[in-house]
Every structure is written in structure tokens, then in C-alpha cells.
Backbone bond lengths (Angstrom), bond angles and torsions (degrees), N, CA, C in turn:
res aa  C-N    CA-C-N  psi(-1)  N-CA   C-N-CA  omega(-1)  CA-C   N-CA-C  phi
1 X - - - 1.418 - - 1.497 106.86 -
2 X 1.338 116.25 145.37 1.478 119.32 -179.18 1.600 105.10 -136.94
3 X 1.334 116.29 134.15 1.355 127.76 173.89 1.507 115.55 -124.22
4 X 1.290 119.09 157.64 1.486 122.64 175.01 1.480 106.45 -121.60
5 X 1.365 118.36 147.86 1.481 122.26 178.76 1.540 105.97 -121.22
6 X 1.365 118.06 131.48 1.448 122.61 174.03 1.462 110.35 -127.59
7 X 1.378 115.90 143.61 1.463 121.40 169.48 1.524 107.49 -155.48
8 X 1.392 116.46 146.39 1.432 117.46 173.69 1.599 111.61 -69.26
9 X 1.307 115.49 -14.50 1.451 121.76 -173.00 1.423 111.32 139.18
10 X 1.282 120.76 142.69 1.478 122.05 -177.81 1.595 108.25 -121.55
11 X 1.337 114.30 155.08 1.392 120.14 174.46 1.523 109.89 -68.69
12 X 1.294 119.29 156.97 1.472 122.31 -174.15 1.553 112.56 -66.96
13 X 1.372 113.65 -26.14 1.512 117.13 177.10 1.477 109.96 -73.22
14 X 1.369 119.08 -10.89 1.507 119.78 179.76 1.537 110.09 -96.52
15 X 1.303 115.66 10.83 1.450 117.74 177.88 1.503 113.46 -65.65
16 X 1.403 114.70 -35.75 1.508 117.74 176.92 1.474 116.39 -61.21
17 X 1.389 115.68 -51.45 1.476 116.92 174.50 1.528 115.98 -55.86
18 X 1.398 117.39 -35.22 1.404 118.56 172.28 1.444 116.38 -61.67
19 X 1.354 116.66 -39.99 1.462 122.74 178.19 1.539 109.97 -68.26
20 X 1.293 118.24 -34.69 1.461 122.69 176.59 1.479 108.64 -60.45
21 X 1.366 117.02 -47.68 1.457 123.16 -178.98 1.506 111.09 -61.38
22 X 1.335 116.37 -46.68 1.456 121.90 -177.58 1.537 110.52 -64.42
23 X 1.314 118.15 -39.23 1.444 125.54 -178.08 1.564 106.82 -65.90
24 X 1.328 115.78 -41.61 1.434 118.88 -178.21 1.475 110.94 -67.48
25 X 1.355 118.73 -42.92 1.394 120.46 179.66 1.500 113.94 -65.45
26 X 1.330 116.16 -40.67 1.472 120.26 -179.56 1.531 110.41 -70.05
27 X 1.310 117.21 -26.44 1.479 121.77 178.09 1.500 109.83 -62.73
28 X 1.312 117.01 -31.40 1.447 123.66 178.02 1.525 114.09 -93.49
29 X 1.333 113.78 4.57 1.504 124.30 179.60 1.496 110.33 54.11
30 X 1.403 113.13 47.55 1.421 119.81 173.84 1.485 113.43 -90.76
31 X 1.373 118.24 131.14 1.431 121.05 175.24 1.493 115.85 -65.74
32 X 1.319 116.72 130.49 1.495 120.24 -167.85 1.487 110.89 -121.21
33 X 1.364 118.31 118.76 1.419 123.35 162.40 1.487 112.56 -94.94
34 X 1.300 122.99 135.47 1.400 125.52 -173.72 1.523 111.86 -131.44
35 X 1.290 119.00 134.17 1.469 122.11 -179.06 1.593 109.99 -56.05
36 X 1.287 116.25 131.73 1.463 122.93 -168.60 1.524 111.99 -58.34
37 X 1.358 115.98 -39.72 1.509 120.34 -177.61 1.542 108.52 -67.78
38 X 1.325 117.28 -36.14 1.449 115.41 179.27 1.492 113.20 -74.40
39 X 1.309 118.31 -30.01 1.432 122.94 176.27 1.530 111.56 -69.08
40 X 1.326 115.02 -30.83 1.478 121.00 -179.54 1.474 110.15 -79.44
41 X 1.343 118.40 -21.99 1.461 118.33 -173.44 1.474 116.11 -73.92
42 X 1.361 114.95 -30.02 1.489 117.96 179.25 1.483 111.77 -122.09
43 X 1.387 116.43 155.28 1.377 123.81 177.56 1.520 106.60 -94.13
44 X 1.297 114.58 99.66 1.545 119.19 -172.75 1.549 107.44 -89.19
45 X 1.344 116.45 153.08 1.399 120.18 175.75 1.500 114.62 -56.81
46 X 1.322 118.12 149.18 1.498 123.78 -171.11 1.522 110.00 -59.80
47 X 1.324 118.69 -39.22 1.435 122.34 -176.92 1.544 113.55 -65.26
48 X 1.388 115.29 -25.36 1.457 123.33 175.12 1.545 109.93 -83.92
49 X 1.342 117.47 -45.56 1.420 124.04 -175.07 1.516 108.44 -55.06
50 X 1.294 120.39 -41.71 1.456 121.39 -173.43 1.426 112.41 -70.85
51 X 1.399 118.50 -15.56 1.472 121.03 -179.86 1.498 115.70 -101.29
52 X 1.342 115.17 8.46 1.486 118.28 -173.22 1.562 106.09 -114.77
53 X 1.338 114.01 137.80 1.432 123.87 179.51 1.502 109.22 -111.78
54 X 1.274 123.94 116.46 1.511 121.49 -177.19 1.556 109.76 -75.87
55 X 1.323 114.62 152.72 1.429 123.22 167.75 1.524 112.61 -137.68
56 X 1.242 119.61 156.29 1.487 121.51 -174.41 1.517 115.52 -128.59
57 X 1.326 115.48 -8.52 1.455 116.11 -176.39 1.550 108.73 -153.08
58 X 1.392 112.77 168.58 1.494 117.27 175.83 1.522 111.06 -63.66
59 X 1.309 120.95 -28.76 1.475 120.12 -178.26 1.495 111.99 -62.40
60 X 1.321 118.85 -25.13 1.516 121.35 -178.44 1.501 111.19 -85.34
61 X 1.269 119.13 4.13 1.449 120.96 176.58 1.531 109.25 -103.35
62 X 1.255 122.91 35.01 1.457 127.46 -178.10 1.477 112.07 -80.90
63 X 1.301 118.44 -30.03 1.476 118.87 -177.95 1.488 108.70 -69.32
64 X 1.358 119.37 159.55 1.495 121.61 176.48 1.446 109.69 -56.46
65 X 1.339 120.77 120.87 1.456 125.16 178.69 1.557 105.92 -129.01
66 X 1.304 111.79 130.82 1.549 120.46 -174.95 1.443 113.56 -76.91
67 X 1.315 117.13 -25.02 1.424 120.42 -175.47 1.537 112.19 -164.66
68 X 1.345 121.72 147.87 1.444 124.28 169.38 1.522 106.73 -117.43
69 X 1.319 116.78 118.18 1.474 124.85 -173.52 1.621 106.20 -90.39
70 X 1.300 119.11 122.28 1.440 120.66 -179.93 1.523 103.21 -104.75
71 X 1.318 114.84 125.40 1.553 124.20 179.89 1.522 106.51 -106.75
72 X 1.273 120.43 110.26 1.478 123.81 177.36 1.490 109.26 151.02
73 X 1.356 112.71 -150.79 1.497 118.53 -178.51 1.573 107.04 -101.74
74 X 1.327 116.39 -165.09 1.455 124.60 -177.60 1.589 108.21 -60.03
75 X 1.281 115.11 -39.04 1.515 117.69 -177.33 1.499 109.80 -63.48
76 X 1.323 120.69 -34.23 1.519 123.23 173.92 1.456 110.83 -64.71
77 X 1.314 113.06 -41.95 1.523 112.83 -178.72 1.483 112.20 -67.71
78 X 1.354 119.25 -35.50 1.480 121.70 173.85 1.483 110.90 -59.93
79 X 1.330 118.84 -38.99 1.439 119.15 176.68 1.548 110.10 -65.91
80 X 1.317 115.15 -38.46 1.468 119.35 179.43 1.535 111.62 -58.25
81 X 1.242 119.44 -32.69 1.474 125.29 -179.38 1.490 111.21 -66.48
82 X 1.337 116.72 -30.98 1.477 123.39 179.13 1.563 108.59 -74.90
83 X 1.406 113.98 -28.54 1.469 117.58 176.90 1.492 113.83 -73.84
84 X 1.361 115.42 -39.48 1.453 122.56 -176.77 1.521 109.81 -72.93
85 X 1.344 120.74 -39.27 1.436 125.87 -176.51 1.479 112.72 51.62
86 X 1.335 119.89 -121.43 1.426 120.37 177.21 1.513 117.03 -107.11
87 X 1.392 111.90 28.19 1.464 116.74 -177.04 1.553 110.13 -80.88
88 X 1.308 119.50 -6.29 1.475 120.38 176.27 1.525 113.95 65.17
89 X 1.378 116.07 30.66 1.517 120.25 179.38 1.523 104.83 -89.23
90 X 1.299 119.02 128.03 1.483 120.22 179.35 1.570 107.75 -69.83
91 X 1.351 113.64 146.89 1.470 119.64 179.99 1.508 111.48 -111.21
92 X 1.305 115.24 131.24 1.417 118.14 175.05 1.501 111.66 -112.78
93 X 1.319 117.29 112.59 1.485 122.11 -172.53 1.536 112.01 -92.86
94 X 1.309 118.16 116.53 1.480 122.40 177.73 1.581 106.85 -108.41
95 X 1.295 114.94 123.69 1.393 121.23 -172.36 1.531 113.40 -76.98
96 X 1.289 118.94 105.80 1.434 127.93 172.13 1.568 111.15 -105.81
97 X 1.319 112.95 7.65 1.458 117.98 -172.42 1.466 110.15 -113.80
98 X 1.342 121.33 -139.85 1.451 120.93 -178.41 1.477 114.38 -102.52
99 X 1.402 120.99 -75.67 1.392 121.63 -175.34 1.488 114.54 -71.69
100 X 1.325 119.12 -55.99 1.463 121.97 172.49 1.515 110.02 72.24
101 X 1.352 117.79 49.13 1.441 118.44 177.40 1.517 112.55 -73.75
102 X 1.393 115.37 -44.76 1.467 120.61 173.53 1.465 111.24 -78.36
103 X 1.287 117.29 -53.09 1.459 125.05 176.82 1.559 107.12 -82.38
104 X 1.339 114.93 78.99 1.473 122.80 -166.39 1.533 112.59 -93.10
105 X 1.342 118.67 -7.17 1.436 117.52 -177.73 1.494 109.23 -86.44
106 X 1.312 121.00 126.98 1.479 120.81 -179.43 1.499 115.96 -80.00
107 X 1.347 117.55 167.17 1.426 120.45 -178.13 1.585 108.94 -68.45
108 X 1.248 115.03 -23.52 1.430 119.46 176.57 1.525 116.40 -69.68
109 X 1.330 112.87 -16.03 1.474 121.28 -176.89 1.557 111.87 -101.39
110 X 1.337 115.98 15.12 1.515 120.10 -172.10 1.534 106.47 -58.58
111 X 1.320 117.92 -51.48 1.465 122.22 -171.99 1.563 109.74 -60.43
112 X 1.340 114.74 -46.58 1.421 115.54 -178.37 1.554 112.69 -71.96
113 X 1.325 116.39 -27.48 1.474 119.06 174.96 1.527 112.59 -65.67
114 X 1.318 115.83 -40.22 1.432 119.37 179.81 1.557 108.75 -71.47
115 X 1.269 117.08 -40.38 1.508 123.32 175.78 1.579 110.44 -56.07
116 X 1.283 114.26 -40.88 1.486 121.47 -179.26 1.533 108.65 -69.34
117 X 1.349 114.93 -39.50 1.491 118.93 177.71 1.547 109.95 -59.41
118 X 1.370 114.52 -50.09 1.442 118.56 -170.68 1.547 110.64 -69.76
119 X 1.382 115.48 -35.52 1.459 119.85 -176.94 1.557 110.63 -92.39
120 X 1.322 117.85 -2.11 1.466 125.55 -177.63 1.535 109.77 51.06
121 X 1.318 115.36 50.48 1.491 121.55 177.06 1.520 111.19 -105.41
122 X 1.369 117.63 24.89 1.394 121.05 179.68 1.533 110.21 -104.26
123 X 1.290 117.81 173.23 1.426 123.19 179.15 1.588 109.84 -112.23
124 X 1.302 116.80 150.02 1.442 124.68 175.94 1.547 111.50 -105.53
125 X 1.367 114.08 119.03 1.483 116.19 169.73 1.455 107.76 -100.09
126 X 1.356 114.07 126.06 1.502 120.42 178.27 1.569 107.95 -91.73
127 X 1.256 115.32 120.29 1.450 120.45 -178.49 1.549 111.49 -113.88
128 X 1.293 116.41 139.54 1.506 123.86 178.24 1.578 105.98 -79.21
129 X 1.365 112.18 158.48 1.409 125.80 177.77 1.511 108.46 -120.67
130 X 1.366 114.95 157.13 1.447 122.72 175.67 1.539 108.25 -110.12
131 X 1.330 115.19 136.91 1.524 119.90 -174.18 1.558 107.71 -119.07
132 X 1.318 114.12 133.41 1.444 122.05 178.77 1.570 110.11 -99.68
133 X 1.353 114.98 134.22 1.460 122.29 171.13 1.519 107.14 -121.05
134 X 1.314 117.12 141.62 1.521 120.88 178.60 1.498 107.83 -152.68
135 X 1.326 118.65 164.06 1.429 124.73 -179.18 1.559 109.28 -80.15
136 X 1.351 117.30 -3.78 1.435 121.95 173.70 1.523 108.13 -125.82
137 X 1.397 117.37 148.29 1.452 117.91 177.29 1.510 112.79 -67.10
138 X 1.332 118.16 122.67 1.457 124.75 178.14 1.495 110.70 -125.34
139 X 1.282 117.68 142.40 1.497 126.78 172.05 1.564 111.05 60.76
140 X 1.298 112.80 28.73 1.596 115.91 170.63 1.532 114.37 50.82
141 X 1.307 116.59 -127.52 1.468 117.78 -174.11 1.561 110.94 -94.42
142 X 1.348 117.68 10.65 1.430 120.67 179.29 1.583 113.33 -128.02
143 X 1.325 116.67 56.79 1.458 120.75 179.27 1.551 114.25 -78.75
144 X 1.370 112.46 44.61 1.443 116.38 -178.20 1.578 106.48 -142.48
145 X 1.365 115.18 163.17 1.466 120.15 -175.91 1.525 109.86 -148.69
146 X 1.262 115.02 154.91 1.477 122.15 178.11 1.508 108.66 -86.57
147 X 1.339 119.41 -42.33 1.437 122.80 -172.47 1.511 113.65 -91.15
148 X 1.302 114.56 -67.79 1.537 115.39 -175.85 1.540 111.86 -158.85
149 X 1.324 110.50 167.40 1.483 123.60 170.23 1.581 102.39 -113.97
150 X 1.307 115.42 137.89 1.448 121.88 173.86 1.532 116.95 -136.08
151 X 1.279 115.07 142.45 1.462 121.46 168.92 1.519 106.72 -109.59
152 X 1.395 116.73 131.73 1.438 117.47 -174.01 1.515 107.74 -145.15
153 X 1.365 114.59 145.53 1.469 117.43 172.89 1.524 111.97 -65.84
154 X 1.363 115.96 162.19 1.413 116.11 177.36 1.501 114.07 -92.35
155 X 1.329 116.35 136.08 1.451 122.02 170.74 1.583 113.88 44.93
156 X 1.282 114.77 -119.66 1.475 120.22 -178.53 1.542 112.07 -98.11
157 X 1.323 117.15 18.55 1.467 117.48 177.27 1.570 112.79 -63.78
158 X 1.361 113.56 154.66 1.550 111.79 179.82 1.511 109.17 -67.33
159 X 1.350 112.00 171.44 1.504 119.95 178.53 1.560 111.99 -48.66
160 X 1.295 115.46 155.35 1.543 117.91 172.54 1.489 106.37 -112.38
161 X 1.346 111.44 158.82 1.526 121.09 174.33 1.514 104.16 -106.67
162 X 1.340 115.25 125.27 1.475 120.52 -176.81 1.574 105.65 -121.15
163 X 1.316 115.75 106.84 1.463 123.31 174.76 1.464 106.49 -79.00
164 X 1.359 118.68 125.20 1.420 121.38 -175.08 1.475 110.33 -124.82
165 X 1.384 116.24 138.56 1.439 123.02 -173.67 1.524 110.89 -130.83
166 X 1.395 118.16 138.33 1.411 122.00 173.98 1.596 107.96 -101.53
167 X 1.333 119.76 120.28 1.453 121.74 -175.85 1.448 113.58 43.47
168 X 1.368 118.08 40.42 1.476 127.42 175.04 1.592 112.19 85.13
169 X 1.348 115.07 -4.55 1.496 115.44 179.53 1.531 109.36 -96.64
170 X 1.318 118.55 133.86 1.448 122.12 -171.79 1.506 110.83 -64.12
171 X 1.353 117.14 129.34 1.451 122.29 174.71 1.459 113.63 -98.74
172 X 1.373 118.11 -56.65 1.419 120.39 -176.31 1.532 111.06 -170.85
173 X 1.334 117.56 156.94 1.456 120.70 169.43 1.472 107.31 -107.83
174 X 1.384 114.43 124.52 1.454 119.35 -176.65 1.497 107.43 -101.60
175 X 1.335 116.68 120.19 1.516 122.08 170.31 1.594 101.56 -93.93
176 X 1.346 116.08 111.84 1.409 117.20 -169.64 1.566 108.98 -166.55
177 X 1.329 116.58 173.79 1.464 119.18 173.03 1.551 109.62 -77.66
178 X 1.299 116.87 -17.76 1.432 121.34 -178.69 1.508 113.56 176.24
179 X 1.334 117.53 179.70 1.414 124.41 -179.64 1.506 111.34 -142.13
180 X 1.294 120.53 129.69 1.446 127.08 179.32 1.462 108.98 -110.69
181 X 1.399 113.84 131.92 1.481 120.25 165.70 1.527 105.67 -112.88
182 X 1.301 116.06 119.17 1.437 125.01 -173.31 1.494 114.30 -115.20
183 X 1.324 116.94 144.38 1.450 123.87 169.80 1.541 105.72 -74.34
184 X 1.305 115.98 172.32 1.467 121.28 171.66 1.524 110.08 -61.14
185 X 1.356 117.73 -38.78 1.486 119.58 178.95 1.613 108.89 -63.18
186 X 1.278 113.54 -42.78 1.512 118.57 -177.64 1.528 111.02 -75.25
187 X 1.264 120.82 -5.18 1.491 120.29 -176.51 1.516 109.08 -68.61
188 X 1.335 120.73 -16.85 1.418 121.08 175.37 1.501 113.68 -93.65
189 X 1.377 117.15 8.23 1.463 122.98 -176.76 1.491 112.11 -103.92
190 X 1.342 111.85 -126.18 1.524 121.41 -178.95 1.513 110.69 -57.60
191 X 1.332 120.33 -40.81 1.406 122.47 -179.49 1.566 113.13 -61.56
192 X 1.338 115.56 -42.85 1.440 119.89 174.67 1.531 111.89 -58.53
193 X 1.319 115.83 -40.64 1.425 121.28 -178.11 1.569 111.00 -62.95
194 X 1.302 115.90 -23.27 1.489 122.34 -178.25 1.623 107.16 -105.42
195 X 1.360 115.50 26.60 1.428 122.29 171.96 1.519 111.58 73.39
196 X 1.316 119.67 22.84 1.476 123.64 171.36 1.447 112.78 -74.76
197 X 1.377 120.47 153.35 1.464 120.94 178.37 1.497 116.15 -74.86
198 X 1.329 119.53 157.08 1.428 126.81 179.67 1.456 104.44 -87.53
199 X 1.350 119.60 129.30 1.521 126.26 176.86 1.471 110.93 -114.27
200 X 1.339 117.86 138.51 1.442 117.08 169.54 1.585 113.92 -63.95
201 X 1.314 116.16 143.05 1.462 119.51 -168.83 1.569 113.89 -56.55
202 X 1.296 114.50 -30.28 1.487 117.39 -177.64 1.462 116.81 -83.45
203 X 1.382 114.74 -0.22 1.477 120.93 -178.55 1.522 109.53 -71.03
204 X 1.352 119.45 133.75 1.508 120.96 -175.14 1.546 106.42 -93.03
205 X 1.256 117.26 83.87 1.506 120.17 -176.05 1.482 109.42 -156.31
206 X 1.375 112.87 170.87 1.460 127.93 167.27 1.486 107.28 -117.35
207 X 1.316 115.02 147.97 1.509 121.59 171.68 1.485 106.72 -110.26
208 X 1.315 121.80 124.39 1.499 123.87 178.23 1.535 103.23 -105.23
209 X 1.376 116.84 116.80 1.428 120.61 -175.64 1.496 108.39 -129.74
210 X 1.368 118.15 121.38 1.441 121.35 173.50 1.509 111.85 -73.55
211 X 1.385 113.89 149.37 1.460 121.38 178.71 1.525 109.07 -104.26
212 X 1.388 118.18 110.30 1.450 122.84 -178.94 1.533 110.53 54.76
213 X 1.311 121.66 56.42 1.492 122.64 -178.18 1.589 107.71 -72.24
214 X 1.367 111.56 148.85 1.495 116.56 -178.17 1.472 107.10 -99.96
215 X 1.408 118.79 45.89 1.371 122.57 177.89 1.503 106.83 -144.06
216 X 1.366 122.80 134.13 1.375 126.65 -178.48 1.563 111.15 -77.94
217 X 1.318 112.82 -19.48 1.490 116.46 -174.00 1.497 110.52 -104.03
218 X 1.277 124.51 17.78 1.408 129.41 174.82 1.490 115.40 -107.36
219 X 1.341 116.94 118.68 1.407 125.05 -174.35 1.515 112.31 -126.58
220 X 1.286 118.30 162.04 1.478 119.59 176.72 1.529 110.10 -61.35
221 X 1.308 120.15 154.60 1.415 125.08 -177.65 1.532 106.65 -138.71
222 X 1.378 112.59 143.70 1.473 121.03 179.13 1.427 109.01 -105.40
223 X 1.350 122.32 125.53 1.457 127.20 -178.39 1.619 110.53 -121.11
224 X 1.271 119.31 149.67 1.511 117.32 171.31 1.459 110.30 -59.76
225 X 1.419 118.57 145.81 1.395 120.90 178.37 1.535 114.24 -83.39
226 X 1.264 114.99 14.87 1.464 122.01 167.31 1.567 114.46 -80.27
227 X 1.312 112.07 -14.41 1.464 121.19 -177.95 1.597 108.68 -78.97
228 X 1.380 112.66 144.57 1.424 117.59 163.11 1.489 108.67 -97.84
229 X 1.303 118.16 122.59 1.456 122.82 -179.85 1.517 111.44 -101.18
230 X 1.255 118.48 124.27 1.454 122.61 -179.72 1.486 113.11 -121.66
231 X 1.348 118.27 159.37 1.458 123.88 -168.26 1.517 110.22 -137.83
232 X 1.320 114.03 146.32 1.478 120.96 166.22 1.556 104.32 -129.15
233 X 1.348 118.30 132.91 1.396 125.22 -172.02 1.541 111.55 -109.82
234 X 1.280 117.91 128.72 1.486 120.62 166.67 1.530 108.39 -112.60
235 X 1.306 114.82 139.05 1.410 120.79 179.12 1.518 113.63 -155.84
236 X 1.319 118.29 149.75 1.466 118.02 175.40 1.509 111.49 -77.46
237 X 1.314 116.07 -24.41 1.412 122.63 169.86 1.571 111.93 -77.11
238 X 1.303 119.28 157.76 1.398 121.42 -176.68 1.566 111.34 -85.43
239 X 1.350 115.72 -21.65 1.419 120.37 -176.37 1.620 113.02 -124.32
240 X 1.278 114.76 156.59 1.468 120.53 173.14 1.520 104.46 -138.46
241 X 1.360 112.04 172.95 1.473 121.68 -176.07 1.542 107.75 -106.92
242 X 1.332 116.64 129.58 1.451 122.71 170.46 1.595 108.50 -110.34
243 X 1.294 117.79 130.24 1.425 119.82 -173.95 1.560 110.00 -130.72
244 X 1.222 114.85 141.92 1.494 126.42 170.29 1.473 109.08 -121.67
245 X 1.291 120.27 105.29 1.410 125.40 -172.11 1.539 107.60 53.03
246 X 1.311 114.82 -123.61 1.569 116.56 -174.14 1.569 107.20 -88.68
247 X 1.332 121.99 -5.97 1.429 122.21 -178.05 1.581 109.04 -90.10
248 X 1.330 113.62 144.37 1.462 116.89 -178.99 1.574 110.51 -143.96
249 X 1.344 107.34 155.18 1.564 111.97 177.98 1.525 104.62 -139.72
250 X 1.362 115.08 143.75 1.445 120.57 176.66 1.540 105.48 -89.68
251 X 1.291 116.42 129.81 1.514 122.23 -174.88 1.456 110.78 -134.47
252 X 1.305 118.44 152.25 1.485 125.45 172.92 1.482 107.99 -64.75
253 X 1.385 116.50 143.26 1.416 124.22 -179.38 1.515 113.85 -61.24
254 X 1.348 116.30 -20.94 1.500 116.76 179.87 1.514 114.28 -83.19
255 X 1.315 119.23 4.30 1.386 120.91 -172.45 1.591 107.28 -67.29
256 X 1.289 116.72 152.10 1.506 125.12 177.26 1.500 108.09 -97.64
257 X 1.291 119.80 124.91 1.455 122.33 -175.28 1.587 110.55 -134.12
258 X 1.301 112.48 140.18 1.475 120.23 174.43 1.447 111.72 -149.64
259 X 1.302 115.30 145.56 1.496 119.07 179.39 1.578 110.52 -122.14
260 X 1.261 116.79 153.78 1.437 122.61 173.82 1.457 110.42 -150.93
261 X 1.393 121.92 177.36 1.427 120.31 178.19 1.539 105.96 -78.30
262 X 1.291 114.96 140.94 1.432 121.32 179.34 1.560 111.20 -71.83
263 X 1.347 117.52 145.49 1.457 122.14 -173.78 1.533 108.66 -64.40
264 X 1.257 120.52 -28.35 1.472 122.54 -177.25 1.545 108.82 -116.77
265 X 1.347 116.37 163.45 1.449 118.99 178.54 1.465 110.87 -126.35
266 X 1.328 119.47 -168.77 1.456 121.47 -179.28 1.564 107.44 -128.80
267 X 1.303 115.92 148.84 1.452 123.54 -177.39 1.548 107.56 -106.80
268 X 1.334 113.46 118.68 1.538 116.04 177.19 1.532 107.20 -106.65
269 X 1.336 115.49 134.92 1.445 119.87 179.67 1.565 105.52 -90.22
270 X 1.355 114.50 140.17 1.398 120.43 170.51 1.516 111.49 -139.07
271 X 1.352 117.22 149.33 1.418 120.29 175.90 1.564 107.47 -76.43
272 X 1.313 116.39 155.63 1.443 120.81 -172.04 1.482 113.38 -57.43
273 X 1.305 119.94 -34.66 1.453 123.16 -177.94 1.555 113.62 -75.57
274 X 1.355 116.32 -15.15 1.515 116.82 -172.62 1.585 108.96 -95.96
275 X 1.294 118.49 74.38 1.432 122.10 178.33 1.487 110.76 -78.76
276 X 1.381 117.98 161.09 1.461 121.64 177.03 1.551 111.77 -57.87
277 X 1.316 117.97 -37.16 1.454 118.04 -178.31 1.473 110.68 -71.81
278 X 1.343 117.41 -41.38 1.470 118.71 -179.76 1.547 109.07 -65.42
279 X 1.338 118.37 -37.47 1.460 118.77 177.32 1.530 111.67 -63.45
280 X 1.342 115.62 -41.91 1.472 122.60 -179.57 1.576 106.15 -56.73
281 X 1.314 118.39 -43.10 1.481 123.88 -171.79 1.606 106.15 -76.28
282 X 1.300 116.52 -40.83 1.472 117.17 -173.06 1.517 113.70 -81.94
283 X 1.343 114.44 -35.37 1.559 119.10 -174.81 1.510 109.52 -92.40
284 X 1.302 121.64 -40.82 1.415 124.80 -176.17 1.537 115.66 -105.38
285 X 1.329 114.79 1.44 1.494 123.11 -176.68 1.531 108.58 49.16
286 X 1.232 119.09 44.22 1.487 127.09 179.62 1.554 107.34 -67.06
287 X 1.320 115.24 128.28 1.481 122.22 -178.34 1.458 117.89 71.14
288 X 1.359 117.19 7.63 1.449 119.99 179.45 1.540 112.42 -63.71
289 X 1.259 114.21 127.97 1.526 117.95 -178.94 1.580 103.01 -143.94
290 X 1.213 114.61 117.28 1.507 121.96 -178.62 1.512 114.43 -62.75
291 X 1.386 115.59 -18.96 1.411 119.01 176.45 1.514 114.58 -74.34
292 X 1.298 118.03 -17.21 1.498 123.46 -178.32 1.484 112.33 -89.34
């Protein structure tokens, strides 16, 4: 069995959980690839060092890999998606951050998570991705996202007008600070913070949610993800922000943009007890009522 480990970087007090994870993996004689910056951050014991192979990019994940372990918060897991690309490597998110909605496995569950990997007693959640197309190259080799695509005004610029079309048919003009197009996975993220609805991950849809719209009669709308959604932007400023998850690019307002469902998806590993509904209740206190 072979696994890879990725992290943006850990705090030094998180060195012990990392050692626990590595000890558990080596106890089962699992081959381990580890992100080179993470390997260089800590001075690991010699018996562990000799069993670790560093990697620096997605291209080095070509060999058959059973799992890619993401250590960090949800932002780290979103980075991991851009490493996996279309390689179909399942991702196991271990929460070394704060909320951990996507990376829902806690540090206290490290031993049981490794045991589930070895015995293959985990579940796979298949998640859809969103793909960006434009008349200029954006986001290099990773023009896709797990959570959302967003158009946003810059800094203190005035509101923007975003003319939005479904398969070429006019949908609406949004007068707002920005516009979010979210996947079902992303419906519990930025879109939810802007009063968008929560969608079950397996739902085949996009959620279009305006950011601070200047209209009382504009609300988020759910559309099938078979649609191609395109945009034309008007702004007093020359530039706007385009974002895919936590990545962003500053672009000219005349850019042509369209999004669709990505041809491939991503596989997220979860333990049997970590269902979507239980995560909603535990992480977002959904339905919490002190009277009950």
C-alpha cells in the first residue's frame, strides 16, 4: 500500500500528531510519499526519515497511490484537490485547522483512520468540480475548483454589474459586490455565508448566489449543472477579481468567462460515522435549539 501526505505547513505544536500518523503508517509497512516542505519543516527521527520519500509536485504522484492524506484545514484540502487533478486518488482530510468541514477527521482519530485505510472500511464520497473557461489563460493547469467560482469587485471599487446567461439565454443582471457559482460541496462555504442554500453533496446542480446585491428581489437560485453559465462584467473600475476556491486572479473587466461542470470529479474518504448530516450538526450547529 502507498499513501502520500500533503500540508501547507504545520505549527510546531502539531509535530506530535504528525509523528503519531507516521508511526501508525510505518507500523503497517505502508510506503509513504511526503510533501518536501513538510518533511523539511521538522527534524523527524531517523527510523522514520529513512522510510519517507519526498515529492514536490503533482507530476510525482503518477505511480499508483491508494490515498493522499491532507493535514490542515479545509483550505489545505482544497489545495490537495489541485494536486490530485484527474488522477482519481482518494483524499483523506485530517483536521489540523479550525472548522474542518471537509477535513472532518480529527487528530484524535488518527489511529482509527489509518486502520480504516488498511482494512478499507471507509466510504468514498464522489464530489463534482466546477471548471472555468475564458478567452485568456487563467489558473494555469488547474482551472477547476471543488467549492466555487466567484467574480468580485476589487477592494473599495463601486458595485459591478454582472450579466449572467444559461446556455446563452439571459438569466439576470446582478448589481452587487460580486457573484458566486457554487458546487453542492461549496454550498456550505462562501455561498452559505451570503445566504445561499445548503445542498447535499450528491445533488447535480450549481448554486448562483449574489454577494451583497443592491436589489431586495434578488435571491440565490439553483440550476442544473448541465448548464454552461457565462458572464459579462460592467464596472467603473478597469479590473475585477476572479476566484477559484482560495486562488484568485486580477483580470480586465472585458474578459469573457464561462463555467461548467468539470469532466472529472474528486473522491473524498470519510469514516462511516462522519455523515454529511452529522457534520452539519457538529460543525455548523445546524438545527441547534437549546429548548430541545
